Gaussian input, Z-matrix of N, CA and C with variables (Angstrom, degrees):
# hf/3-21g

backbone

0 1
 N
 C     1     B1
 C     2     B2     1     A1
 N     3     B3     2     A2     1     D1
 C     4     B4     3     A3     2     D2
 C     5     B5     4     A4     3     D3
 N     6     B6     5     A5     4     D4
 C     7     B7     6     A6     5     D5
 C     8     B8     7     A7     6     D6
 N     9     B9     8     A8     7     D7
 C    10    B10     9     A9     8     D8
 C    11    B11    10    A10     9     D9
 N    12    B12    11    A11    10    D10
 C    13    B13    12    A12    11    D11
 C    14    B14    13    A13    12    D12
 N    15    B15    14    A14    13    D13
 C    16    B16    15    A15    14    D14
 C    17    B17    16    A16    15    D15
 N    18    B18    17    A17    16    D16
 C    19    B19    18    A18    17    D17
 C    20    B20    19    A19    18    D18
 N    21    B21    20    A20    19    D19
 C    22    B22    21    A21    20    D20
 C    23    B23    22    A22    21    D21
 N    24    B24    23    A23    22    D22
 C    25    B25    24    A24    23    D23
 C    26    B26    25    A25    24    D24
 N    27    B27    26    A26    25    D25
 C    28    B28    27    A27    26    D26
 C    29    B29    28    A28    27    D27
 N    30    B30    29    A29    28    D28
 C    31    B31    30    A30    29    D29
 C    32    B32    31    A31    30    D30
 N    33    B33    32    A32    31    D31
 C    34    B34    33    A33    32    D32
 C    35    B35    34    A34    33    D33
 N    36    B36    35    A35    34    D34
 C    37    B37    36    A36    35    D35
 C    38    B38    37    A37    36    D36
 N    39    B39    38    A38    37    D37
 C    40    B40    39    A39    38    D38
 C    41    B41    40    A40    39    D39
 N    42    B42    41    A41    40    D40
 C    43    B43    42    A42    41    D41
 C    44    B44    43    A43    42    D42
 N    45    B45    44    A44    43    D43
 C    46    B46    45    A45    44    D44
 C    47    B47    46    A46    45    D45
 N    48    B48    47    A47    46    D46
 C    49    B49    48    A48    47    D47
 C    50    B50    49    A49    48    D48
 N    51    B51    50    A50    49    D49
 C    52    B52    51    A51    50    D50
 C    53    B53    52    A52    51    D51
 N    54    B54    53    A53    52    D52
 C    55    B55    54    A54    53    D53
 C    56    B56    55    A55    54    D54
 N    57    B57    56    A56    55    D55
 C    58    B58    57    A57    56    D56
 C    59    B59    58    A58    57    D57
 N    60    B60    59    A59    58    D58
 C    61    B61    60    A60    59    D59
 C    62    B62    61    A61    60    D60
 N    63    B63    62    A62    61    D61
 C    64    B64    63    A63    62    D62
 C    65    B65    64    A64    63    D63
 N    66    B66    65    A65    64    D64
 C    67    B67    66    A66    65    D65
 C    68    B68    67    A67    66    D66
 N    69    B69    68    A68    67    D67
 C    70    B70    69    A69    68    D68
 C    71    B71    70    A70    69    D69
 N    72    B72    71    A71    70    D70
 C    73    B73    72    A72    71    D71
 C    74    B74    73    A73    72    D72
 N    75    B75    74    A74    73    D73
 C    76    B76    75    A75    74    D74
 C    77    B77    76    A76    75    D75
 N    78    B78    77    A77    76    D76
 C    79    B79    78    A78    77    D77
 C    80    B80    79    A79    78    D78
 N    81    B81    80    A80    79    D79
 C    82    B82    81    A81    80    D80
 C    83    B83    82    A82    81    D81
 N    84    B84    83    A83    82    D82
 C    85    B85    84    A84    83    D83
 C    86    B86    85    A85    84    D84
 N    87    B87    86    A86    85    D85
 C    88    B88    87    A87    86    D86
 C    89    B89    88    A88    87    D87
 N    90    B90    89    A89    88    D88
 C    91    B91    90    A90    89    D89
 C    92    B92    91    A91    90    D90
 N    93    B93    92    A92    91    D91
 C    94    B94    93    A93    92    D92
 C    95    B95    94    A94    93    D93
 N    96    B96    95    A95    94    D94
 C    97    B97    96    A96    95    D95
 C    98    B98    97    A97    96    D96
 N    99    B99    98    A98    97    D97
 C   100   B100    99    A99    98    D98
 C   101   B101   100   A100    99    D99
 N   102   B102   101   A101   100   D100
 C   103   B103   102   A102   101   D101
 C   104   B104   103   A103   102   D102
 N   105   B105   104   A104   103   D103
 C   106   B106   105   A105   104   D104
 C   107   B107   106   A106   105   D105
 N   108   B108   107   A107   106   D106
 C   109   B109   108   A108   107   D107
 C   110   B110   109   A109   108   D108
 N   111   B111   110   A110   109   D109
 C   112   B112   111   A111   110   D110
 C   113   B113   112   A112   111   D111
 N   114   B114   113   A113   112   D112
 C   115   B115   114   A114   113   D113
 C   116   B116   115   A115   114   D114
 N   117   B117   116   A116   115   D115
 C   118   B118   117   A117   116   D116
 C   119   B119   118   A118   117   D117
 N   120   B120   119   A119   118   D118
 C   121   B121   120   A120   119   D119
 C   122   B122   121   A121   120   D120
 N   123   B123   122   A122   121   D121
 C   124   B124   123   A123   122   D122
 C   125   B125   124   A124   123   D123
 N   126   B126   125   A125   124   D124
 C   127   B127   126   A126   125   D125
 C   128   B128   127   A127   126   D126
 N   129   B129   128   A128   127   D127
 C   130   B130   129   A129   128   D128
 C   131   B131   130   A130   129   D129
 N   132   B132   131   A131   130   D130
 C   133   B133   132   A132   131   D131
 C   134   B134   133   A133   132   D132
 N   135   B135   134   A134   133   D133
 C   136   B136   135   A135   134   D134
 C   137   B137   136   A136   135   D135
 N   138   B138   137   A137   136   D136
 C   139   B139   138   A138   137   D137
 C   140   B140   139   A139   138   D138
 N   141   B141   140   A140   139   D139
 C   142   B142   141   A141   140   D140
 C   143   B143   142   A142   141   D141
 N   144   B144   143   A143   142   D142
 C   145   B145   144   A144   143   D143
 C   146   B146   145   A145   144   D144
 N   147   B147   146   A146   145   D145
 C   148   B148   147   A147   146   D146
 C   149   B149   148   A148   147   D147
 N   150   B150   149   A149   148   D148
 C   151   B151   150   A150   149   D149
 C   152   B152   151   A151   150   D150
 N   153   B153   152   A152   151   D151
 C   154   B154   153   A153   152   D152
 C   155   B155   154   A154   153   D153
 N   156   B156   155   A155   154   D154
 C   157   B157   156   A156   155   D155
 C   158   B158   157   A157   156   D156
 N   159   B159   158   A158   157   D157
 C   160   B160   159   A159   158   D158
 C   161   B161   160   A160   159   D159
 N   162   B162   161   A161   160   D160
 C   163   B163   162   A162   161   D161
 C   164   B164   163   A163   162   D162
 N   165   B165   164   A164   163   D163
 C   166   B166   165   A165   164   D164
 C   167   B167   166   A166   165   D165
 N   168   B168   167   A167   166   D166
 C   169   B169   168   A168   167   D167
 C   170   B170   169   A169   168   D168
 N   171   B171   170   A170   169   D169
 C   172   B172   171   A171   170   D170
 C   173   B173   172   A172   171   D171
 N   174   B174   173   A173   172   D172
 C   175   B175   174   A174   173   D173
 C   176   B176   175   A175   174   D174
 N   177   B177   176   A176   175   D175
 C   178   B178   177   A177   176   D176
 C   179   B179   178   A178   177   D177
 N   180   B180   179   A179   178   D178
 C   181   B181   180   A180   179   D179
 C   182   B182   181   A181   180   D180
 N   183   B183   182   A182   181   D181
 C   184   B184   183   A183   182   D182
 C   185   B185   184   A184   183   D183
 N   186   B186   185   A185   184   D184
 C   187   B187   186   A186   185   D185
 C   188   B188   187   A187   186   D186
 N   189   B189   188   A188   187   D187
 C   190   B190   189   A189   188   D188
 C   191   B191   190   A190   189   D189
 N   192   B192   191   A191   190   D190
 C   193   B193   192   A192   191   D191
 C   194   B194   193   A193   192   D192
 N   195   B195   194   A194   193   D193
 C   196   B196   195   A195   194   D194
 C   197   B197   196   A196   195   D195
 N   198   B198   197   A197   196   D196
 C   199   B199   198   A198   197   D197
 C   200   B200   199   A199   198   D198
 N   201   B201   200   A200   199   D199
 C   202   B202   201   A201   200   D200
 C   203   B203   202   A202   201   D201
 N   204   B204   203   A203   202   D202
 C   205   B205   204   A204   203   D203
 C   206   B206   205   A205   204   D204
 N   207   B207   206   A206   205   D205
 C   208   B208   207   A207   206   D206
 C   209   B209   208   A208   207   D207
 N   210   B210   209   A209   208   D208
 C   211   B211   210   A210   209   D209
 C   212   B212   211   A211   210   D210
 N   213   B213   212   A212   211   D211
 C   214   B214   213   A213   212   D212
 C   215   B215   214   A214   213   D213
 N   216   B216   215   A215   214   D214
 C   217   B217   216   A216   215   D215
 C   218   B218   217   A217   216   D216
 N   219   B219   218   A218   217   D217
 C   220   B220   219   A219   218   D218
 C   221   B221   220   A220   219   D219
 N   222   B222   221   A221   220   D220
 C   223   B223   222   A222   221   D221
 C   224   B224   223   A223   222   D222
 N   225   B225   224   A224   223   D223
 C   226   B226   225   A225   224   D224
 C   227   B227   226   A226   225   D225
 N   228   B228   227   A227   226   D226
 C   229   B229   228   A228   227   D227
 C   230   B230   229   A229   228   D228
 N   231   B231   230   A230   229   D229
 C   232   B232   231   A231   230   D230
 C   233   B233   232   A232   231   D231
 N   234   B234   233   A233   232   D232
 C   235   B235   234   A234   233   D233
 C   236   B236   235   A235   234   D234
 N   237   B237   236   A236   235   D235
 C   238   B238   237   A237   236   D236
 C   239   B239   238   A238   237   D237
 N   240   B240   239   A239   238   D238
 C   241   B241   240   A240   239   D239
 C   242   B242   241   A241   240   D240
 N   243   B243   242   A242   241   D241
 C   244   B244   243   A243   242   D242
 C   245   B245   244   A244   243   D243
 N   246   B246   245   A245   244   D244
 C   247   B247   246   A246   245   D245
 C   248   B248   247   A247   246   D246
 N   249   B249   248   A248   247   D247
 C   250   B250   249   A249   248   D248
 C   251   B251   250   A250   249   D249
 N   252   B252   251   A251   250   D250
 C   253   B253   252   A252   251   D251
 C   254   B254   253   A253   252   D252
 N   255   B255   254   A254   253   D253
 C   256   B256   255   A255   254   D254
 C   257   B257   256   A256   255   D255
 N   258   B258   257   A257   256   D256
 C   259   B259   258   A258   257   D257
 C   260   B260   259   A259   258   D258
 N   261   B261   260   A260   259   D259
 C   262   B262   261   A261   260   D260
 C   263   B263   262   A262   261   D261
 N   264   B264   263   A263   262   D262
 C   265   B265   264   A264   263   D263
 C   266   B266   265   A265   264   D264
 N   267   B267   266   A266   265   D265
 C   268   B268   267   A267   266   D266
 C   269   B269   268   A268   267   D267
 N   270   B270   269   A269   268   D268
 C   271   B271   270   A270   269   D269
 C   272   B272   271   A271   270   D270
 N   273   B273   272   A272   271   D271
 C   274   B274   273   A273   272   D272
 C   275   B275   274   A274   273   D273
 N   276   B276   275   A275   274   D274
 C   277   B277   276   A276   275   D275
 C   278   B278   277   A277   276   D276
 N   279   B279   278   A278   277   D277
 C   280   B280   279   A279   278   D278
 C   281   B281   280   A280   279   D279
 N   282   B282   281   A281   280   D280
 C   283   B283   282   A282   281   D281
 C   284   B284   283   A283   282   D282
 N   285   B285   284   A284   283   D283
 C   286   B286   285   A285   284   D284
 C   287   B287   286   A286   285   D285
 N   288   B288   287   A287   286   D286
 C   289   B289   288   A288   287   D287
 C   290   B290   289   A289   288   D288
 N   291   B291   290   A290   289   D289
 C   292   B292   291   A291   290   D290
 C   293   B293   292   A292   291   D291
 N   294   B294   293   A293   292   D292
 C   295   B295   294   A294   293   D293
 C   296   B296   295   A295   294   D294
 N   297   B297   296   A296   295   D295
 C   298   B298   297   A297   296   D296
 C   299   B299   298   A298   297   D297
 N   300   B300   299   A299   298   D298
 C   301   B301   300   A300   299   D299
 C   302   B302   301   A301   300   D300
 N   303   B303   302   A302   301   D301
 C   304   B304   303   A303   302   D302
 C   305   B305   304   A304   303   D303
 N   306   B306   305   A305   304   D304
 C   307   B307   306   A306   305   D305
 C   308   B308   307   A307   306   D306
 N   309   B309   308   A308   307   D307
 C   310   B310   309   A309   308   D308
 C   311   B311   310   A310   309   D309
 N   312   B312   311   A311   310   D310
 C   313   B313   312   A312   311   D311
 C   314   B314   313   A313   312   D312

   B1=1.4532
   B2=1.5163
   B3=1.3019
   B4=1.4514
   B5=1.5293
   B6=1.3078
   B7=1.4720
   B8=1.5284
   B9=1.3119
   B10=1.4626
   B11=1.5245
   B12=1.3171
   B13=1.4704
   B14=1.5252
   B15=1.3189
   B16=1.4646
   B17=1.5254
   B18=1.3426
   B19=1.4652
   B20=1.5203
   B21=1.2988
   B22=1.4658
   B23=1.5249
   B24=1.3220
   B25=1.4690
   B26=1.5333
   B27=1.3312
   B28=1.4605
   B29=1.5277
   B30=1.3237
   B31=1.4629
   B32=1.5276
   B33=1.3191
   B34=1.4601
   B35=1.5252
   B36=1.3271
   B37=1.4637
   B38=1.5273
   B39=1.3284
   B40=1.4631
   B41=1.5341
   B42=1.3155
   B43=1.4684
   B44=1.5286
   B45=1.3175
   B46=1.4653
   B47=1.5227
   B48=1.3392
   B49=1.4602
   B50=1.5279
   B51=1.3200
   B52=1.4584
   B53=1.5217
   B54=1.3335
   B55=1.4593
   B56=1.5187
   B57=1.3134
   B58=1.4571
   B59=1.5128
   B60=1.3260
   B61=1.4519
   B62=1.5247
   B63=1.3040
   B64=1.4561
   B65=1.5233
   B66=1.3084
   B67=1.4565
   B68=1.5237
   B69=1.3154
   B70=1.4656
   B71=1.5322
   B72=1.3248
   B73=1.4627
   B74=1.5296
   B75=1.3042
   B76=1.4715
   B77=1.5218
   B78=1.3378
   B79=1.4599
   B80=1.5228
   B81=1.3272
   B82=1.4576
   B83=1.5239
   B84=1.3236
   B85=1.4612
   B86=1.5214
   B87=1.3267
   B88=1.4639
   B89=1.5256
   B90=1.3296
   B91=1.4624
   B92=1.5316
   B93=1.3434
   B94=1.4639
   B95=1.5325
   B96=1.3401
   B97=1.4601
   B98=1.5167
   B99=1.3351
   B100=1.4656
   B101=1.5237
   B102=1.3297
   B103=1.4594
   B104=1.5269
   B105=1.3229
   B106=1.4638
   B107=1.5230
   B108=1.3188
   B109=1.4554
   B110=1.5268
   B111=1.3144
   B112=1.4609
   B113=1.5278
   B114=1.3261
   B115=1.4587
   B116=1.5292
   B117=1.3335
   B118=1.4636
   B119=1.5260
   B120=1.3205
   B121=1.4666
   B122=1.5243
   B123=1.3325
   B124=1.4569
   B125=1.5297
   B126=1.3193
   B127=1.4616
   B128=1.5321
   B129=1.3194
   B130=1.4625
   B131=1.5327
   B132=1.3283
   B133=1.4580
   B134=1.5351
   B135=1.3224
   B136=1.4648
   B137=1.5244
   B138=1.3107
   B139=1.4723
   B140=1.5337
   B141=1.3085
   B142=1.4664
   B143=1.5261
   B144=1.3319
   B145=1.4628
   B146=1.5233
   B147=1.3259
   B148=1.4555
   B149=1.5293
   B150=1.3215
   B151=1.4677
   B152=1.5264
   B153=1.3209
   B154=1.4653
   B155=1.5275
   B156=1.3338
   B157=1.4611
   B158=1.5228
   B159=1.3148
   B160=1.4551
   B161=1.5312
   B162=1.3201
   B163=1.4686
   B164=1.5248
   B165=1.3159
   B166=1.4650
   B167=1.5292
   B168=1.3347
   B169=1.4640
   B170=1.5322
   B171=1.3204
   B172=1.4635
   B173=1.5234
   B174=1.3359
   B175=1.4663
   B176=1.5142
   B177=1.3198
   B178=1.4573
   B179=1.5233
   B180=1.3318
   B181=1.4588
   B182=1.5181
   B183=1.3218
   B184=1.4538
   B185=1.5235
   B186=1.3190
   B187=1.4687
   B188=1.5212
   B189=1.3282
   B190=1.4556
   B191=1.5139
   B192=1.3193
   B193=1.4535
   B194=1.5245
   B195=1.3150
   B196=1.4600
   B197=1.5345
   B198=1.2971
   B199=1.4598
   B200=1.5198
   B201=1.3251
   B202=1.4593
   B203=1.5207
   B204=1.3150
   B205=1.4648
   B206=1.5239
   B207=1.3173
   B208=1.4669
   B209=1.5259
   B210=1.3392
   B211=1.4599
   B212=1.5097
   B213=1.3266
   B214=1.4623
   B215=1.5331
   B216=1.3220
   B217=1.4638
   B218=1.5307
   B219=1.3225
   B220=1.4626
   B221=1.5354
   B222=1.2955
   B223=1.4581
   B224=1.5304
   B225=1.3248
   B226=1.4652
   B227=1.5278
   B228=1.3131
   B229=1.4671
   B230=1.5324
   B231=1.3315
   B232=1.4721
   B233=1.5337
   B234=1.3154
   B235=1.4669
   B236=1.5273
   B237=1.3344
   B238=1.4655
   B239=1.5275
   B240=1.3214
   B241=1.4630
   B242=1.5245
   B243=1.3209
   B244=1.4716
   B245=1.5325
   B246=1.3388
   B247=1.4510
   B248=1.5302
   B249=1.3386
   B250=1.4549
   B251=1.5247
   B252=1.3388
   B253=1.4688
   B254=1.5160
   B255=1.3070
   B256=1.4578
   B257=1.5224
   B258=1.3492
   B259=1.4639
   B260=1.5205
   B261=1.3332
   B262=1.4693
   B263=1.5296
   B264=1.3127
   B265=1.4678
   B266=1.5283
   B267=1.3066
   B268=1.4591
   B269=1.5358
   B270=1.3471
   B271=1.4684
   B272=1.5239
   B273=1.3247
   B274=1.4625
   B275=1.5322
   B276=1.3232
   B277=1.4573
   B278=1.5231
   B279=1.3392
   B280=1.4648
   B281=1.5294
   B282=1.3427
   B283=1.4658
   B284=1.5221
   B285=1.3206
   B286=1.4698
   B287=1.5294
   B288=1.3236
   B289=1.4669
   B290=1.5289
   B291=1.3399
   B292=1.4629
   B293=1.5169
   B294=1.3517
   B295=1.4571
   B296=1.5258
   B297=1.3115
   B298=1.4593
   B299=1.5289
   B300=1.3137
   B301=1.4640
   B302=1.5290
   B303=1.3068
   B304=1.4605
   B305=1.5255
   B306=1.3253
   B307=1.4688
   B308=1.5169
   B309=1.3161
   B310=1.4650
   B311=1.5196
   B312=1.3054
   B313=1.4548
   B314=1.5027
   A1=109.77
   A2=115.57
   A3=122.71
   A4=111.01
   A5=116.31
   A6=124.21
   A7=114.07
   A8=118.80
   A9=120.93
   A10=111.90
   A11=117.65
   A12=120.46
   A13=111.06
   A14=116.48
   A15=120.71
   A16=111.31
   A17=116.33
   A18=119.90
   A19=110.92
   A20=117.20
   A21=121.01
   A22=111.21
   A23=115.91
   A24=120.52
   A25=110.57
   A26=117.87
   A27=121.30
   A28=110.78
   A29=115.93
   A30=119.94
   A31=110.18
   A32=117.07
   A33=121.01
   A34=111.59
   A35=116.59
   A36=120.94
   A37=113.18
   A38=116.71
   A39=121.75
   A40=111.03
   A41=117.78
   A42=120.01
   A43=114.95
   A44=117.87
   A45=120.55
   A46=113.13
   A47=116.74
   A48=119.83
   A49=113.64
   A50=117.77
   A51=119.40
   A52=109.22
   A53=114.76
   A54=120.35
   A55=107.77
   A56=116.04
   A57=119.54
   A58=109.80
   A59=114.81
   A60=121.19
   A61=107.14
   A62=116.29
   A63=121.08
   A64=110.30
   A65=115.49
   A66=122.56
   A67=105.23
   A68=116.00
   A69=121.75
   A70=107.36
   A71=115.83
   A72=120.67
   A73=113.86
   A74=117.68
   A75=119.63
   A76=112.85
   A77=116.53
   A78=119.69
   A79=114.57
   A80=118.22
   A81=120.78
   A82=111.10
   A83=115.33
   A84=122.24
   A85=108.65
   A86=116.23
   A87=119.93
   A88=108.90
   A89=116.67
   A90=121.19
   A91=112.56
   A92=116.80
   A93=121.55
   A94=112.38
   A95=117.07
   A96=120.70
   A97=113.94
   A98=117.24
   A99=121.69
   A100=109.71
   A101=116.29
   A102=120.46
   A103=110.41
   A104=116.25
   A105=121.76
   A106=108.87
   A107=116.20
   A108=121.95
   A109=109.49
   A110=116.56
   A111=121.14
   A112=111.42
   A113=117.61
   A114=119.22
   A115=111.57
   A116=116.44
   A117=120.43
   A118=110.27
   A119=116.69
   A120=121.16
   A121=110.30
   A122=117.07
   A123=120.32
   A124=110.87
   A125=117.28
   A126=120.56
   A127=111.36
   A128=117.09
   A129=120.99
   A130=110.92
   A131=117.01
   A132=122.02
   A133=113.45
   A134=118.53
   A135=121.67
   A136=113.81
   A137=117.22
   A138=120.73
   A139=110.69
   A140=116.23
   A141=120.92
   A142=111.07
   A143=116.00
   A144=119.47
   A145=111.47
   A146=117.39
   A147=120.41
   A148=109.67
   A149=116.51
   A150=120.33
   A151=110.64
   A152=117.07
   A153=120.63
   A154=111.64
   A155=116.78
   A156=120.36
   A157=112.57
   A158=117.54
   A159=120.76
   A160=110.94
   A161=116.85
   A162=121.60
   A163=109.74
   A164=118.26
   A165=121.60
   A166=114.84
   A167=118.47
   A168=119.69
   A169=112.27
   A170=117.84
   A171=121.38
   A172=110.07
   A173=115.48
   A174=122.71
   A175=108.81
   A176=116.29
   A177=123.14
   A178=107.13
   A179=116.31
   A180=122.59
   A181=107.66
   A182=115.88
   A183=121.01
   A184=108.63
   A185=116.30
   A186=121.24
   A187=108.76
   A188=116.78
   A189=120.26
   A190=112.36
   A191=115.10
   A192=121.25
   A193=111.99
   A194=115.48
   A195=122.19
   A196=112.87
   A197=118.44
   A198=122.19
   A199=114.91
   A200=117.08
   A201=120.18
   A202=112.30
   A203=117.85
   A204=120.04
   A205=111.41
   A206=117.37
   A207=119.38
   A208=110.22
   A209=117.01
   A210=120.75
   A211=111.97
   A212=116.30
   A213=120.41
   A214=109.44
   A215=115.54
   A216=119.82
   A217=110.19
   A218=116.71
   A219=121.50
   A220=110.90
   A221=116.19
   A222=121.55
   A223=112.57
   A224=116.88
   A225=120.04
   A226=115.76
   A227=118.85
   A228=119.79
   A229=112.50
   A230=118.86
   A231=117.93
   A232=113.43
   A233=117.99
   A234=119.53
   A235=111.19
   A236=116.96
   A237=119.81
   A238=109.37
   A239=116.60
   A240=121.70
   A241=110.51
   A242=116.49
   A243=121.92
   A244=111.14
   A245=116.03
   A246=121.73
   A247=112.89
   A248=116.06
   A249=121.28
   A250=114.78
   A251=117.04
   A252=121.40
   A253=110.67
   A254=115.45
   A255=123.01
   A256=107.45
   A257=117.60
   A258=120.59
   A259=112.68
   A260=117.70
   A261=119.71
   A262=111.14
   A263=116.73
   A264=120.39
   A265=110.96
   A266=116.53
   A267=120.52
   A268=109.94
   A269=116.74
   A270=120.83
   A271=110.87
   A272=117.16
   A273=121.53
   A274=110.30
   A275=116.10
   A276=120.60
   A277=111.79
   A278=116.59
   A279=119.91
   A280=110.55
   A281=116.44
   A282=120.34
   A283=110.51
   A284=115.68
   A285=121.03
   A286=110.66
   A287=116.63
   A288=122.18
   A289=112.23
   A290=117.21
   A291=121.08
   A292=113.11
   A293=117.28
   A294=121.44
   A295=113.46
   A296=117.85
   A297=122.27
   A298=106.86
   A299=115.87
   A300=121.41
   A301=109.18
   A302=115.84
   A303=120.87
   A304=109.09
   A305=116.03
   A306=122.39
   A307=107.20
   A308=115.68
   A309=120.21
   A310=110.02
   A311=114.94
   A312=121.47
   A313=110.77
   D1=143.79
   D2=-178.59
   D3=-60.24
   D4=126.75
   D5=177.38
   D6=65.84
   D7=15.59
   D8=-177.45
   D9=-59.50
   D10=-44.45
   D11=179.70
   D12=-61.44
   D13=-44.68
   D14=-179.72
   D15=-64.06
   D16=-43.88
   D17=-179.98
   D18=-63.05
   D19=-42.70
   D20=178.89
   D21=-63.12
   D22=-39.80
   D23=178.37
   D24=-64.55
   D25=-45.47
   D26=179.44
   D27=-62.17
   D28=-41.35
   D29=-179.64
   D30=-63.68
   D31=-39.37
   D32=178.62
   D33=-67.40
   D34=-40.53
   D35=-178.68
   D36=-76.22
   D37=-35.07
   D38=-173.86
   D39=-130.13
   D40=62.89
   D41=-173.27
   D42=-60.19
   D43=-26.78
   D44=-179.89
   D45=-94.13
   D46=-4.64
   D47=-175.28
   D48=-122.02
   D49=-6.55
   D50=-175.96
   D51=-134.50
   D52=132.11
   D53=178.27
   D54=-140.03
   D55=141.47
   D56=175.80
   D57=-145.03
   D58=159.40
   D59=177.01
   D60=-151.77
   D61=167.80
   D62=-178.70
   D63=-126.25
   D64=150.96
   D65=169.47
   D66=-128.19
   D67=100.76
   D68=-176.74
   D69=-112.23
   D70=99.91
   D71=-171.14
   D72=-61.87
   D73=-29.11
   D74=-179.44
   D75=-78.92
   D76=-17.65
   D77=-173.41
   D78=-118.34
   D79=-22.35
   D80=-174.41
   D81=-114.92
   D82=154.93
   D83=175.61
   D84=-123.05
   D85=148.30
   D86=176.00
   D87=-84.44
   D88=-176.38
   D89=-176.79
   D90=-61.13
   D91=-26.57
   D92=179.73
   D93=-87.55
   D94=1.90
   D95=179.42
   D96=83.96
   D97=9.21
   D98=178.97
   D99=-91.86
   D100=169.47
   D101=176.64
   D102=-58.63
   D103=143.47
   D104=-179.54
   D105=-87.26
   D106=114.16
   D107=176.61
   D108=-109.73
   D109=166.68
   D110=-175.92
   D111=-56.29
   D112=-43.26
   D113=-178.31
   D114=-65.29
   D115=-31.77
   D116=177.97
   D117=-69.21
   D118=-45.50
   D119=179.59
   D120=-65.77
   D121=-44.78
   D122=-178.22
   D123=-64.87
   D124=-32.71
   D125=179.59
   D126=-60.81
   D127=-25.28
   D128=177.89
   D129=-67.00
   D130=-22.93
   D131=-174.04
   D132=-125.35
   D133=16.09
   D134=-171.15
   D135=-52.11
   D136=-53.48
   D137=-176.53
   D138=-62.14
   D139=-46.20
   D140=-179.47
   D141=-63.37
   D142=-44.78
   D143=-179.11
   D144=-66.92
   D145=-38.95
   D146=179.26
   D147=-60.91
   D148=-45.16
   D149=178.53
   D150=-60.33
   D151=-42.11
   D152=179.18
   D153=-65.90
   D154=-38.13
   D155=-178.35
   D156=-64.85
   D157=-16.74
   D158=178.61
   D159=-77.94
   D160=-14.50
   D161=-179.21
   D162=-89.94
   D163=136.52
   D164=-176.13
   D165=-67.99
   D166=-12.43
   D167=-179.90
   D168=-99.34
   D169=6.22
   D170=178.99
   D171=-88.76
   D172=132.09
   D173=176.20
   D174=-119.99
   D175=140.69
   D176=176.09
   D177=-113.28
   D178=128.88
   D179=177.21
   D180=-118.87
   D181=128.45
   D182=178.20
   D183=-129.95
   D184=125.50
   D185=-178.84
   D186=-128.89
   D187=137.78
   D188=176.13
   D189=146.23
   D190=-150.40
   D191=-176.67
   D192=-69.99
   D193=149.32
   D194=-176.62
   D195=-54.36
   D196=-36.59
   D197=-178.45
   D198=-66.13
   D199=-9.32
   D200=-177.90
   D201=-64.85
   D202=-28.56
   D203=-179.47
   D204=-62.08
   D205=-36.09
   D206=178.14
   D207=-68.34
   D208=-28.56
   D209=175.13
   D210=-66.32
   D211=-37.82
   D212=176.70
   D213=-64.55
   D214=-42.68
   D215=178.74
   D216=-62.00
   D217=-44.13
   D218=179.04
   D219=-59.79
   D220=-38.09
   D221=-177.82
   D222=-74.96
   D223=-45.55
   D224=-170.84
   D225=-98.86
   D226=-11.97
   D227=178.53
   D228=-59.12
   D229=-45.86
   D230=-179.10
   D231=-61.16
   D232=-42.54
   D233=-178.64
   D234=-72.45
   D235=-32.77
   D236=175.74
   D237=-64.53
   D238=-46.55
   D239=178.95
   D240=-60.41
   D241=-43.05
   D242=178.04
   D243=-57.77
   D244=-29.23
   D245=179.87
   D246=-100.07
   D247=15.81
   D248=174.90
   D249=75.74
   D250=23.04
   D251=-178.42
   D252=-124.51
   D253=161.50
   D254=173.87
   D255=-102.26
   D256=124.15
   D257=-175.42
   D258=-57.35
   D259=-44.83
   D260=-177.78
   D261=-59.81
   D262=-41.91
   D263=178.82
   D264=-69.32
   D265=-38.96
   D266=179.16
   D267=-63.69
   D268=-46.93
   D269=178.82
   D270=-62.82
   D271=-39.79
   D272=177.40
   D273=-60.13
   D274=-41.40
   D275=177.70
   D276=-64.29
   D277=-40.95
   D278=177.61
   D279=-63.62
   D280=-40.24
   D281=178.15
   D282=-61.98
   D283=-44.12
   D284=-179.51
   D285=-61.78
   D286=-34.46
   D287=178.76
   D288=-80.94
   D289=-3.81
   D290=-179.05
   D291=75.20
   D292=28.84
   D293=-177.55
   D294=-113.97
   D295=-4.83
   D296=-178.35
   D297=-123.52
   D298=109.29
   D299=-171.13
   D300=-114.20
   D301=124.50
   D302=-176.19
   D303=-125.97
   D304=124.82
   D305=172.71
   D306=-123.79
   D307=98.32
   D308=-179.50
   D309=-122.53
   D310=157.67
   D311=-179.60
   D312=-137.64

């Protein structure tokens, strides 16, 4: 997996400050037995991640297929709306601040 060694090293060095997870559609299944996609994995942590994203020291890293960005939108649009924000604008702001990192192909 991309950056697995680095992520494991960061987790070992900073256990209270670094967290990562994977959504590997070819290898994992969600609770309904379907392929695990980014939006499915992120939905497991939506409330927690939203709270973290409000902090200026939180960074989001997303790596994988280009379509994954729409999965993030699918996951976080409802909670952004619930909080009076537009997800696309919020993500754009995080990108501008250098806190939202996307590597897609």
